[in-house]
DOSE-944932 format. One record per residue: residue in one letter; y, z, x of N, C-alpha, C in turn. Coordinates in pm, whole numbers, padded with zeros to 5 digits, always signed. Example, Ala and Ser with C-alpha at 12.3 -4.5 7.8 and 13.67 -1.06 7.14 Angstrom:
! DOSE-944932
A-00569+00780+01319-00450+00780+01230-00330+00780+01320
S-00225+00708+01285-00106+00714+01367+00003+00787+01290
***
This chain:
! DOSE-944932
X+02182+00696-00482+02048+00740-00453+01955+00619-00448
X+01866+00622-00353+01764+00516-00338+01634+00563-00407
X+01548+00469-00434+01417+00500-00494+01342+00590-00398
X+01297+00708-00444+01223+00799-00357+01092+00739-00309
X+01059+00765-00184+00930+00726-00125+00902+00575-00136
X+01006+00496-00116+00990+00351-00125+00883+00298-00033
X+00870+00360+00083+00770+00314+00181+00626+00328+00127
X+00607+00404+00019+00474+00422-00041+00462+00350-00176
X+00561+00271-00213+00565+00206-00343+00442+00115-00364
X+00400+00109-00488+00283+00030-00525+00327-00080-00624
X+00296-00204-00585+00314-00317-00675+00180-00392-00676
X+00111-00387-00787-00018-00454-00796-00002-00605-00805
X-00074-00678-00723-00064-00823-00721-00095-00880-00859
X-00193-00821-00928-00229-00870-01062-00114-00854-01160
X-00033-00750-01145+00080-00730-01234+00183-00843-01215
X+00194-00890-01093+00287-01000-01065+00228-01134-01109
X+00108-01166-01063+00052-01298-01092+00004-01313-01235
X-00048-01207-01296-00103-01218-01431-00006-01177-01542
X+00114-01131-01501+00212-01088-01603+00348-01154-01574
X+00417-01111-01469+00552-01162-01443+00557-01311-01413
X+00454-01364-01350+00456-01506-01313+00356-01589-01393
X+00306-01533-01503+00209-01605-01585+00279-01677-01700
X+00265-01809-01701+00327-01890-01807+00252-01877-01939
X+00135-01810-01939+00060-01796-02062+00051-01654-02115
X+00102-01556-02041+00097-01417-02089+00192-01403-02207
X+00145-01341-02317+00228-01331-02437+00366-01264-02413
X+00370-01160-02333+00498-01092-02306+00563-01140-02177
X+00486-01187-02084+00540-01222-01954+00584-01366-01938
X+00545-01452-02030+00572-01595-02009+00722-01628-01999
X+00806-01553-02073+00949-01579-02065+01004-01532-01930
X+00949-01424-01878+00990-01377-01746+00942-01476-01638
X+00824-01531-01657+00770-01628-01563+00860-01750-01556
X+00909-01792-01669+01001-01906-01673+01128-01872-01592
X+01183-01754-01616+01304-01711-01545+01279-01707-01394
X+01175-01635-01351+01151-01622-01207+01118-01757-01144
X+01052-01844-01219+01019-01977-01169+01144-02060-01141
X+01250-02039-01219+01375-02112-01198+01435-02085-01059
X+01399-01972-01000+01455-01932-00871+01357-01950-00756
X+01243-02021-00786+01151-02056-00679+01031-01968-00663
X+01015-01866-00747+00895-01781-00742+00782-01854-00811
X+00660-01836-00762+00546-01902-00827+00423-01814-00829
X+00339-01842-00928+00217-01765-00946+00124-01784-00825
X+00133-01896-00758+00045-01923-00642+00086-01844-00519
X+00205-01782-00522+00252-01702-00409+00314-01572-00457
X+00233-01484-00520+00288-01360-00576+00350-01269-00472
X+00302-01279-00346+00354-01192-00241+00504-01215-00216
X+00553-01335-00246+00697-01362-00228+00778-01273-00323
X+00737-01264-00450+00807-01180-00545+00786-01031-00510
X+00668-00994-00468+00642-00855-00429+00737-00815-00317
X+00748-00898-00215+00841-00866-00104+00985-00855-00155
X+01026-00946-00242+01163-00942-00293+01189-00818-00378
X+01089-00772-00453+01106-00649-00533+01121-00528-00445
X+01048-00522-00336+01061-00410-00241+01200-00415-00175
X+01243-00533-00136+01376-00547-00075+01486-00513-00177
X+01464-00544-00303+01558-00512-00410+01576-00360-00417
X+01467-00286-00411+01475-00140-00414+01541-00085-00286
X+01516-00149-00176+01573-00105-00047+01723-00130-00044
X+01769-00238-00107+01909-00280-00097+02000-00225-00206
X+01944-00178-00315+02024-00135-00430+02000+00011-00463
X+02101+00072-00516+02094+00212-00558+02025+00224-00695
X+01963+00336-00719+01906+00365-00851+02025+00379-00947
X+02019+00308-01060+02129+00313-01155+02104+00412-01269
X+01976+00448-01291+01943+00543-01397+01812+00614-01362
X+01807+00743-01393+01687+00824-01376+01659+00888-01511
X+01537+00870-01562+01500+00921-01693+01372+01004-01684
X+01383+01135-01690+01262+01218-01692+01190+01200-01825
X+01058+01192-01821+00977+01184-01943+00869+01289-01936
X+00791+01301-02039+00679+01396-02040+00571+01356-01941
X+00571+01230-01896+00465+01179-01811+00509+01158-01666
X+00639+01170-01641+00693+01148-01506+00837+01105-01515
X+00881+01031-01413+01021+00992-01407+01033+00841-01393
X+01120+00785-01475+01146+00641-01476+01275+00616-01399
X+01270+00519-01307+01384+00482-01225+01423+00339-01255
X+01552+00315-01275+01603+00181-01303+01691+00140-01186
X+01668+00018-01136+01752-00035-01028+01802-00173-01071
X+01934-00191-01066+01997-00317-01100+02057-00379-00974
X+02048-00509-00963+02111-00577-00850+02052-00714-00825
X+02103-00778-00720+02056-00912-00683+01917-00906-00625
X+01837-01005-00663+01700-01020-00612+01699-01140-00520
X+01659-01119-00394+01652-01230-00301+01547-01328-00351
X+01589-01454-00367+01498-01554-00424+01474-01666-00325
X+01360-01735-00340+01328-01847-00249+01436-01957-00246
X+01503-01979-00359+01603-02086-00360+01743-02039-00318
X+01757-01909-00290+01883-01855-00237+01988-01824-00339
X+01958-01842-00469+02059-01812-00572+02065-01665-00606
X+01960-01589-00580+01956-01444-00592+02007-01388-00726
X+01929-01406-00831+01972-01361-00965+01979-01208-00972
X+02062-01162-01065+02070-01018-01090+01956-00979-01185
X+01881-00879-01147+01769-00831-01228+01772-00680-01239
X+01704-00632-01340+01678-00489-01357+01529-00468-01327
X+01500-00373-01239+01362-00342-01202+01334-00197-01240
X+01222-00175-01304+01183-00043-01349+01065+00006-01263
X+01077+00128-01216+00975+00196-01139+00941+00327-01207
X+00821+00379-01185+00780+00506-01249+00703+00590-01148
X+00738+00718-01143+00663+00814-01061+00598+00913-01157
X+00465+00919-01154+00390+01006-01243+00427+01153-01221
X+00421+01232-01327+00445+01375-01321+00352+01438-01218
X+00410+01513-01125+00332+01576-01020+00301+01485-00904
X+00340+01359-00912+00314+01262-00807+00441+01232-00729
X+00428+01146-00630+00546+01106-00553+00544+00959-00512
X+00455+00882-00575+00440+00739-00541+00508+00656-00651
X+00608+00576-00615+00669+00489-00714+00578+00370-00747
X+00558+00347-00875+00477+00236-00924+00569+00137-00996
X+00555+00011-00961+00632-00093-01026+00589-00106-01173
X+00685-00116-01263+00656-00131-01405+00688-00273-01450
X+00814-00313-01434+00855-00448-01479+00987-00485-01417
X+01022-00612-01435+01153-00662-01392+01196-00766-01493
X+01326-00778-01515+01376-00877-01607+01522-00911-01573
X+01570-01026-01620+01705-01069-01584+01813-00982-01646
X+01923-00968-01575+02042-00906-01628+02145-01018-01655
X+02229-00996-01753+02334-01096-01775+02428-01100-01656
X+02481-01216-01627+02579-01227-01518+02704-01151-01557
X+02766-01080-01459+02887-01005-01494+03002-01098-01534
X+03080-01052-01628+03193-01133-01676+03303-01129-01571
X+03365-01243-01550+03472-01252-01451+03605-01253-01511
***
C-alpha cells in the first residue's frame, strides 16, 4: 500500500529547516547531523522536501496505526540524497481523523540491514 493522497501531502518548510536540518534544535540537531552527512542542508530545505515526497512515492507503507486523532503511517526505505548514498530512513506521516491530507511528522535513520 502507498501513502494515501500523496499528491496532496503537506511538508512545512519550517518543519524541515527549523527542526530536521537545524543544528541547534534540541530534538532535531542529531537528525540534522545525520541528514547533513548525505548532503542535505538548512539553506536548501526544498531538496529534503522533494526527497521525502519521492520516498513516499517509491516505498510501501510498512505500518498503519489508527489513533483517537487520526491515522499514523510509517514508511521505511532508501531516501534519495544529494551525495547519492541514499540512506535508509523511517518517515512518519499523519492523516487527521475525518481528513484525507497526509502531513509530514518526522524522519529518522534506520539501521543498515545485516548482511
